[in-house]
C-alpha positions as CSV (number, residue, x, y, z in Angstrom):
1,M,-96.6,182.9,-22.4
2,A,-94.7,185.5,-24.4
3,D,-92.0,185.6,-21.6
4,R,-91.2,181.9,-22.4
5,Q,-90.3,182.7,-26.0
6,K,-86.9,183.9,-25.0
7,D,-86.1,180.4,-23.6
8,F,-86.2,179.0,-27.1
9,K,-84.3,181.6,-29.1
10,F,-80.7,181.5,-30.2
11,V,-78.4,183.5,-27.9
12,E,-75.3,185.3,-29.2
13,I,-72.5,185.3,-26.7
14,S,-69.4,187.4,-26.4
15,E,-65.9,186.1,-27.0
16,M,-65.3,186.2,-23.2
17,D,-68.4,184.1,-22.6
18,A,-67.4,181.7,-25.3
19,E,-64.0,181.3,-23.6
20,D,-65.8,180.6,-20.3
21,V,-68.0,178.0,-22.0
22,K,-64.9,176.4,-23.5
23,L,-63.2,176.2,-20.0
24,I,-66.3,174.8,-18.3
25,R,-66.7,172.1,-21.0
26,R,-63.0,171.2,-20.6
27,A,-63.3,171.0,-16.8
28,F,-66.4,168.7,-17.1
29,A,-64.6,166.6,-19.8
30,D,-61.5,166.2,-17.5
31,L,-63.8,165.2,-14.6
32,A,-65.6,162.7,-16.9
33,S,-62.3,161.2,-18.0
34,Y,-61.2,160.8,-14.4
35,L,-64.5,159.2,-13.3
36,E,-64.5,156.9,-16.3
37,A,-61.1,155.6,-15.2
38,K,-61.8,155.3,-11.5
39,L,-65.4,154.2,-11.2
40,P,-66.6,150.6,-11.7
41,D,-69.2,150.1,-14.4
42,N,-72.5,150.0,-12.6
43,R,-75.8,151.9,-12.3
44,Q,-74.3,154.4,-9.9
45,K,-71.7,155.4,-12.4
46,S,-74.4,155.8,-15.1
47,V,-76.4,158.1,-12.7
48,A,-73.2,160.1,-11.9
49,F,-72.6,160.6,-15.7
50,T,-76.2,161.6,-16.3
51,N,-76.0,164.2,-13.6
52,L,-72.5,165.4,-14.8
53,E,-74.0,165.9,-18.2
54,Q,-76.9,167.8,-16.7
55,A,-74.6,170.0,-14.6
56,N,-72.5,170.8,-17.6
57,M,-75.7,171.8,-19.5
58,W,-76.9,174.1,-16.7
59,A,-73.5,175.7,-16.2
60,V,-73.2,176.5,-19.9
61,K,-76.8,177.8,-20.0
62,S,-76.1,180.0,-17.0
63,I,-73.4,181.7,-18.9
64,T,-75.3,182.1,-22.2
65,H,-78.6,183.3,-20.6
66,K,-77.4,186.1,-18.3
């Protein structure tokens, strides 16, 4: 169980990693804006946004937990 402790600790990131996180978040935000404008309001759009948020989270976590 001790190996899991690292999953819950704060992770310091370098300036380069911070810039990568910023760029990834901007890319996801741009895609979200595009989808918001183009997709009709329905369940499928909601699912798309849920998965977009999840993809953003995992992409950022991938950078911060090398």
